[in-house]
C-alpha positions as CSV (number, residue, x, y, z in Angstrom):
1,Q,-47.6,-154.6,175.4
2,G,-44.9,-153.0,173.7
3,V,-47.3,-151.5,170.9
4,E,-48.0,-147.9,170.8
5,L,-51.7,-147.8,169.8
6,R,-51.5,-144.2,168.1
7,S,-48.8,-145.5,165.8
8,V,-50.9,-148.7,165.0
9,A,-54.0,-146.7,164.4
10,M,-52.0,-144.2,162.0
11,T,-50.4,-147.1,160.1
12,N,-53.9,-148.7,159.5
13,D,-55.3,-145.5,158.2
14,A,-52.3,-145.2,156.0
15,A,-52.9,-148.6,154.5
16,I,-56.7,-148.1,154.4
17,H,-56.7,-144.7,152.8
18,G,-53.7,-145.0,150.5
19,W,-51.2,-142.5,151.9
20,A,-48.8,-144.3,149.5
21,D,-49.3,-144.0,145.8
22,D,-48.1,-147.4,145.3
23,P,-49.2,-150.2,147.9
24,I,-46.1,-152.0,147.2
25,D,-44.2,-149.2,148.4
26,F,-46.2,-149.1,151.6
27,L,-45.5,-152.9,152.2
28,R,-41.7,-152.3,151.3
29,A,-41.6,-149.3,153.8
30,M,-43.3,-151.4,156.5
31,N,-40.5,-154.1,156.4
32,V,-43.1,-156.6,155.2
33,R,-41.6,-159.7,153.2
34,W,-44.6,-161.9,153.2
35,Y,-48.0,-160.7,152.3
36,A,-51.3,-162.9,152.8
37,D,-54.5,-162.0,151.1
38,P,-57.8,-163.9,150.5
39,T,-59.2,-161.4,148.1
40,V,-58.4,-160.7,144.4
41,A,-57.3,-157.3,145.2
42,A,-53.8,-158.6,145.4
43,D,-54.1,-159.4,141.9
44,T,-53.8,-155.7,140.9
45,L,-50.5,-155.1,142.7
46,V,-47.8,-155.3,140.3
47,G,-44.7,-156.9,141.6
48,L,-46.2,-159.4,144.2
49,R,-45.1,-163.0,143.4
50,V,-47.4,-165.9,144.8
51,V,-45.3,-168.4,146.7
52,A,-47.9,-170.4,148.3
53,R,-51.7,-171.2,148.0
54,H,-54.2,-172.6,150.6
55,P,-55.5,-176.0,149.0
56,E,-59.1,-175.2,150.2
57,L,-59.5,-171.5,151.0
58,P,-58.9,-168.5,148.6
59,L,-55.9,-167.6,150.6
60,R,-52.5,-166.9,149.1
61,L,-49.1,-166.0,150.3
62,F,-47.0,-163.4,148.2
63,E,-43.5,-162.3,148.3
64,V,-43.0,-158.5,148.6
65,P,-40.0,-157.4,146.3
66,D,-37.1,-155.6,148.1
67,P,-38.7,-154.6,151.5
68,L,-36.6,-152.5,153.8
69,P,-34.4,-154.4,156.1
70,R,-35.2,-154.5,159.9
71,A,-32.0,-152.4,160.5
72,Y,-29.9,-150.5,158.0
73,L,-27.5,-147.2,158.2
74,V,-28.2,-143.8,156.5
75,S,-26.4,-140.6,156.3
76,E,-29.3,-138.5,154.7
77,Y,-32.3,-137.3,156.7
78,E,-35.1,-134.7,156.4
79,L,-37.3,-133.3,158.9
80,A,-41.3,-133.2,159.2
81,E,-43.7,-131.9,161.6
82,G,-45.2,-134.8,163.8
83,P,-45.6,-138.5,163.3
84,A,-48.2,-138.2,160.6
85,G,-46.3,-135.8,158.6
86,A,-43.2,-138.1,158.8
87,L,-44.9,-141.2,157.9
88,A,-46.8,-139.5,155.0
89,R,-43.3,-138.2,153.6
90,S,-41.8,-141.6,153.9
91,L,-44.6,-143.2,151.8
92,E,-44.4,-140.3,148.8
93,S,-43.2,-141.8,145.6
94,D,-40.2,-139.8,145.3
95,F,-38.8,-140.7,148.8
96,P,-35.7,-142.9,148.6
97,L,-36.5,-145.6,150.8
98,G,-33.4,-147.0,152.5
99,K,-31.2,-144.3,151.7
100,R,-32.9,-141.4,153.7
101,V,-35.0,-141.4,156.7
102,V,-37.6,-138.8,158.1
103,L,-37.0,-137.3,161.6
104,E,-38.9,-135.0,163.7
105,T,-36.1,-133.6,165.7
106,I,-32.5,-132.5,164.6
107,P,-30.1,-135.3,165.6
108,T,-26.7,-134.8,167.3
109,P,-24.5,-134.2,165.4
110,A,-26.9,-132.4,162.8
111,S,-24.5,-133.3,160.0
112,M,-24.6,-137.0,158.9
113,T,-21.5,-137.6,156.7
114,G,-20.4,-141.2,157.0
115,T,-20.7,-144.4,155.0
116,G,-20.8,-147.8,156.9
117,R,-22.3,-151.2,157.3
118,I,-23.8,-153.3,160.2
119,L,-21.2,-155.9,161.1
120,S,-23.5,-157.9,163.2
121,A,-27.0,-157.9,164.6
122,D,-28.4,-160.0,167.6
123,F,-32.3,-159.8,168.2
124,E,-33.5,-160.9,171.6
125,Q,-37.0,-160.3,173.0
126,N,-36.0,-157.3,175.3
127,R,-32.5,-156.5,174.2
128,I,-31.1,-155.8,170.7
129,R,-27.2,-155.6,169.9
130,F,-25.4,-154.4,166.9
131,R,-21.9,-153.9,166.0
132,T,-21.2,-151.2,163.3
133,S,-18.5,-149.7,161.3
134,T,-18.7,-146.2,159.9
135,S,-16.5,-143.5,158.3
136,G,-18.5,-140.6,159.9
137,P,-21.5,-140.0,161.8
138,M,-24.6,-141.8,160.7
139,L,-28.1,-143.0,161.7
140,L,-28.9,-146.5,162.6
141,V,-32.6,-147.0,161.6
142,L,-34.4,-149.9,163.1
143,N,-37.7,-150.9,161.7
144,D,-39.2,-151.9,165.1
145,R,-42.1,-149.7,166.7
146,H,-40.9,-146.6,168.6
147,Y,-42.2,-147.3,172.1
148,P,-41.4,-145.8,175.6
149,G,-39.3,-148.0,177.9
150,W,-36.4,-148.8,175.2
151,R,-33.1,-147.3,176.1
152,A,-30.2,-147.1,173.7
153,R,-26.2,-147.0,174.5
154,V,-23.3,-146.7,172.1
155,D,-20.2,-148.2,173.7
156,G,-21.9,-148.1,177.0
157,D,-23.0,-144.4,176.9
158,D,-26.6,-143.4,176.6
159,V,-27.8,-141.9,173.4
160,P,-31.3,-140.7,172.4
161,I,-33.8,-142.9,170.4
162,L,-35.4,-140.8,167.6
163,R,-38.6,-141.6,166.1
164,A,-38.2,-142.4,162.5
165,G,-40.7,-142.1,159.7
166,G,-43.3,-141.5,162.3
167,I,-43.4,-144.9,163.7
168,F,-40.0,-146.6,163.9
169,R,-36.6,-145.8,165.8
170,A,-33.2,-144.2,164.6
171,I,-30.0,-143.9,166.7
172,P,-27.2,-141.5,166.2
173,I,-23.9,-143.5,165.5
174,P,-20.5,-141.7,165.7
175,S,-17.8,-142.8,163.5
176,G,-15.6,-146.0,164.0
177,D,-16.3,-149.3,165.1
178,R,-19.2,-149.2,167.7
179,A,-21.1,-151.6,169.9
180,V,-24.8,-150.5,170.2
181,E,-27.4,-151.9,172.6
182,L,-31.1,-151.3,173.2
183,R,-32.7,-152.6,176.2
184,F,-36.5,-152.5,177.0
185,R,-36.6,-151.4,180.7
186,P,-40.0,-149.7,181.2
187,S,-40.5,-147.5,184.3
188,A,-43.7,-149.1,185.0
189,L,-42.2,-152.5,185.3
190,R,-39.6,-151.3,187.7
191,L,-42.4,-149.8,189.9
192,S,-44.3,-153.1,189.7
193,V,-41.4,-155.1,190.8
194,F,-40.7,-152.7,193.6
195,I,-44.4,-152.9,194.8
196,S,-44.3,-156.6,194.5
197,L,-41.2,-157.1,196.6
198,A,-42.6,-154.7,199.1
199,G,-45.7,-156.7,199.5
200,L,-43.7,-159.9,199.9
201,L,-41.7,-158.4,202.4
202,A,-45.0,-157.3,204.4
203,L,-46.1,-160.8,204.1
204,L,-42.9,-162.4,205.5
205,G,-43.2,-159.6,208.3
206,L,-46.7,-160.6,209.2
207,A,-45.7,-164.4,208.9
């Protein structure tokens, strides 16, 4: 289903047990712009702004200030051991959200020295495309769940998808103007298509 249950369980644990010193930082790190809460607990969260109320139920919709964008470029990273360690570090109060990312493996190249910007972004169900322009190597961080079956290419060449912040994705981007594409092509889907076609051919043969 495109959702890694381990990362979902870890995210829920981080929310329930307060891995982040400030719950607002947790929402910002998770790329949450809108937060709905039917309890009075949200009233204690400094920084949330009420934007809508249910006319009959105690449900309110809040706007979260300055959440991380769905995709952004960084030239700083640090390493942590395992997804839980990477997520925990990303939620610490001194961590510069949006300027640095926590990885579990050293990227190639190891030195990220560029500055740049995302020129365009096109999100589809099973394909995401970017155009980037950087002065040196950078990491394109995508706040979508890291999940097997996704493949990344830069100018048509395969590149690795790194686990970022324990649950998200990061892609090394060379300097210059680049076309980046991510596609969801799980091996299990290809196998099921092959089996279906084989079964269809067998039925046609019997007919």
